[in-house]
N, C-alpha and C positions, 0 to 999 in steps of 0.2 A: 703348292705352296700353302693350301690351306689345311693338309693334315696336320695333325700336331706328331713330334718326332717324337718317339717312346725314350730315343736316349736323351734328347733334351730335358723330358720330364723326370729321367732316372736323377740326372745333374743337378737338378733345383731340388730334388727329394733328398741329395746326400747334403749339397751347398745348407739345407734347413740344419744339419745338427754339425756341420764343417764351414764354419764361416768363410774360412781362406778359399773356397772354390767360387765363392760368389763370382768376383772378375772372370772365373772364364766360362760360367753359365752366362752371363750377360755380353761376352762375348759372344758366347755362338746363336745366344738370340739376336743382337744387334748381325752377324753375315747373315742369319733368314730374312731382314729385311732392307737389306743394302746401308748397314748406319755402322757407323767407324768405330763406336763402343755403346755402352748405356753404363748408368749409374743407378746403385740402389741408397735412398737416402731413407734412414728411419730416427723415427721423434718420439717419446714415450710419452707417456702421459705426465711425466716429470719436466717435461720440455727438455730435456737431454739427448742430443741429434747424434748419431754416427752415420756413417756413410762409409759406401767401398765401390772402386769404379774399376770399367776394364782398363787392362795397362793404356792403351793408347788415351783413356782419359784422366788420368790418376793428377796429372800434373796441372790438365786444367783443373779437376776440381776440385784439388788443393788451394788452388788461388779463389775460387768459389766460395770453399769453406772458411779463406783466411778474411776475402775481403767485399764478398757480397751476398754473404747469410743475410742481412738484417735487408737489404736492398734485393732481395730475389722475393717478386709478387707471385713470380709464376704459381707456384705450387697452391697459393692461395685463389688466383682466378680460377684456374682448372676444376677445384674444390669448388668454386661458388657455380659451378654448370651444372653440378650434380648429376655428372655422366658416370655411368658405371662400365666404364671401356676405358681405351687408349685413344687420347685426340692427339691430334698435327698442333703446331703452336698457334696455326692460323683460325683454330677453331675456337681461339676465346682470346686471340690478342688480332687486332686489325693489324695492316700493312702497317700504317703509321705507328701504333703505338708498339709494334717489333723494334722498328728502325729507332725508336728512341728509347728500349728499356736499355737500363746500363749495363746490364749482364749481357746482352746479344751486340751491342756496340760497342764495347770497351773489351770484351773477353774472348767471345764465341764468334764473333765474325772476324776478330784481326787473327783469329789461328784455324781460318778457314772452315768455319763450322756454322752452316746457313741454313739448316733446318732440324727441329726437334720435334719429339712426339715421346707425351707420356702419360701416365696415370697416377692419382694419389687415391691412396687406398686407406679408409678412416677403419679401424676395426674395431670389434667390442671393447679388448681390455684397454682400450683411448691411445691406444700406438697408432701412428699415422706413418705409413708407407707411400714413399714418391718412388715408383720406377721411371726413367730417364734414358731415350736414346738417342745420337748427335747423329746426322748425317750431315757429309761435306757439301759444301756450296754447290760444286757444280753438280752433284746426285742428284738435285730437284727433292719436290717437299713428299712429306710420307703418302702415298694414295692410301684407298680407304681398304682395298686387298692386305694391305700390311699392317694397317691397325686391325683389321679381322681377324692377322693369324695371331695377332699377339692378345689380342680378347682371348682369345682360346687357352692360352696361358696363362691369364691375367689371375685366375682365381687360385693354381698351383704357387703362383708366385705369392698371392695374400699370404696363403698356412706358410710355406715356409717360408717366408718374408716377418712372420709374426714368430716364428721359432728364433731363427737369427737374432731378431732386434732385442728376445729377451734372456735367449743364454749367454752372449757376453765373454764367449769362452773360446780360445783357439781349440783345444780338444778338452775331450773331458777320458777321465780311466773307466768309466764305467759307468753300465747305468743308472745307479742309485745316484751318483753325483750330477748327473742329466739333469734328473729329477728336481733335484734341489735346486739347481740352477735357474731352472725355469722361472722361478717364483710365481705360477701359476700352477692350480691343480693338473697335475700329469702322471701318466698312467708307461711302461713300457710291457709290450703285449708280445707274446710267442705264439706261435702255431693255434690255429683254434682259439685264438680272442686270451689266451692262457694271458694272466699276468705276473708276468716277472718281476716286474719295480715299480713301487708308485712314492709319491711324496705325500706326506701329510695334510695336505689341504686336499688331495683326491679324498682321503677318508672322510669328512666334512661332508661330502654332498650327496652322501646317505639322506634321505631313502630315492631321490633321483639317479643314481649312478651306484652302482654296486661293485665294488672293485678289491676282491678278497685276492689275497697273496695265493699264486697256484689254481687260482680260478678264474672262470672266465669272468672279461668285463660285461655286466649286463646294464642296461638301462630299463628304467622302472616301467616309462611307457612304451606300451608295446609296439605304436608304428616306428618311435626313432630306434628301440631295439632290432626293428624288422632292417630299417637302413643300415643299423651297427653292423648286423650281421652279413648284408649285403658287403657291404664295403670290404669287409674282413674276408668276404670268401674271394673276392676280386684280386684283393693283394694276393691272396695264395697262388692265385691261378695266374700271378706275373702279369694283370691287371693293372694300368696303369693309372685308373681312377681313384680318383681322392676326395673327400665329400667331407663336406661339415655337417653336424645334425642337430636341429634343434630338440630342445631337453626342455619340455614345460615345465613352469613354475607349480610349487607344491607347497601346503602349507607352513607359513616360515622360512621359504628357499623361493631365491628369485630363477627364473626363468637363465638357462644359460646355453652354448655354443659349444658342441663337443668338434674337435677334429682329428680328423684320419687321416694319419701319415708315413706313405711306407716307408721304411729304412733300407736303401739302395747299396749295392755296389761298396765301396769304401767306408760307408758308415758301418758296416758290418763290424768293421776294425773294434770300433765302438761298445757295440750293441750285442756282440754275440751273437744267442741265440733270438735275439728279437727280431722282427718280422715287420714291429708298427707303434707308432706311438699314437697316443693316445692324449688330446690339452683341452681343455674346458677353459671356456671363457665365460664366466660370469656375467648377467647384464641387468646388474642392480643399479636402480636410480641413487645418486643423480647421474651417474657416467655412461648410465646406459645410453647409445647411439638413436639420434633421432630418427625417425623412419624412412629407409632405403638404403642406411650404411651398410646394414648386414645382408644386401644382397649380393653383392661379390664373392661372398664366402659360400653361396649355395649354388653356386654356377649359373649364374640368370646372364640370358642373354642380355644387350643393353634392352629390347624391347620388353623382355620379360621383365624386369628392372622397373621401366616406367610405367609398367602396367600396377605392379606391385606398390610402388609409389603411390599410385593412382588410387588404390582399392585401399590402403593407409591413412590415406586424405580422407575417406569418406564417402568415394562414388560409389554407385551402382555399377554393374557392369555398363549399365545402358550410359548412364552419366560420364563414366569414365570414355567410353569409346567416343562419346562427342567429344569429349576434351581432348583426346588424343588424333583426332581425326581419323580413327580406324572403324572397321565395321565392328557390331557388338559380338559377330561367330569368332572375329581375332583376337577379341580380348579373352573370351569364356576360353578359348582354346590356349594363348599364353596363361590365361589365370591357372587352369588345369595344370599346367606344366610348373607355375610356379608352386600350389601346392603339392605336387609330388616331390620335388625338388629339397623343398623344407620339412615334409612329413606332417602337412597339415592338412586337413578336408574340408575347413568349413571359411568364411573370408571372417569372421570374428577373430578365427584363434590366428590365421594369418595377422589381421590388425596387430590383435597383442603380441604377434612374437616381435611384428617390425620395431615397435614400439618398446619393443624392453620391458614389459610390464614384470613388477615384483608380484602381482597377486594375482592374474590368472593363473588358472588351469585345464588344459587339454582335459579333453574326458577320456577315461581307460578304455583301450581297443578300438 
């Protein structure tokens, strides 16, 4: 149960650019954890919300959008926990609070939906993504194994959700139209990272990113570019890995995060020769996320996320271990993994990355 299903990952990547496929993706994930269905809700930085849901939850979600949007406190309650993973409803609500919750008492419970789990994913461009899964009352609450399984899909859902949230089209006719619709710096890549199409915003990211038409996409920072090349190589061998890559700030340019998203199956109807989407999300103040919000994009486990936040708050390995009630060896091991995933080599670099600084620049090499 704990292994990621490659076909589900492919479906997630398809849904990133084919929004009509999200209900089927949510159904497949729901099936894996014994849920009736799932919901994806996205709010952009202009506070405009969009949602999609599994067929069996569509009518319920329609009523949520019409009558409970202002009274639904669950996303904010979950967000306040600062946990980079999926939580069951009783992880952020007491049993008494759950019974008194208008959404549960007036809508979910009467429709036989007794248990929920979800994850709120803030992303660097200011969007807020909420993934929610609902179980029938008789099925019982979500156990740790189910939540752990969903955590494995969470980084992929985050990146695909960013794409779907920004795309806002049912189908694009060609790669250039897709990049224009993104509203974010983006490029469509072919084999070996060859740039097939890009929008004007990408051109403005030099010298951090070089994206010449018909040339290979290159990141100026050596370690970041190494991670990019690894991701592109994995995509060409049909490995399902997806990566987010830290791109350090340089003089006059804010730091940013690059998302490498493979193009799978039906999405090739849109992109033809393309294999990969590369989308950049700048971390410019004042919209830069507070420490910890980037963690989900770098495939960090919840334990690694806690260590990253602790270091970002100014703790040393020793004081961080004490604060987390774990050994210093555990913190060192998890910190090493965090740095490998984010492409940083020193604690100061990690702190500046998580703070979304616009003035810090990692050393070259």
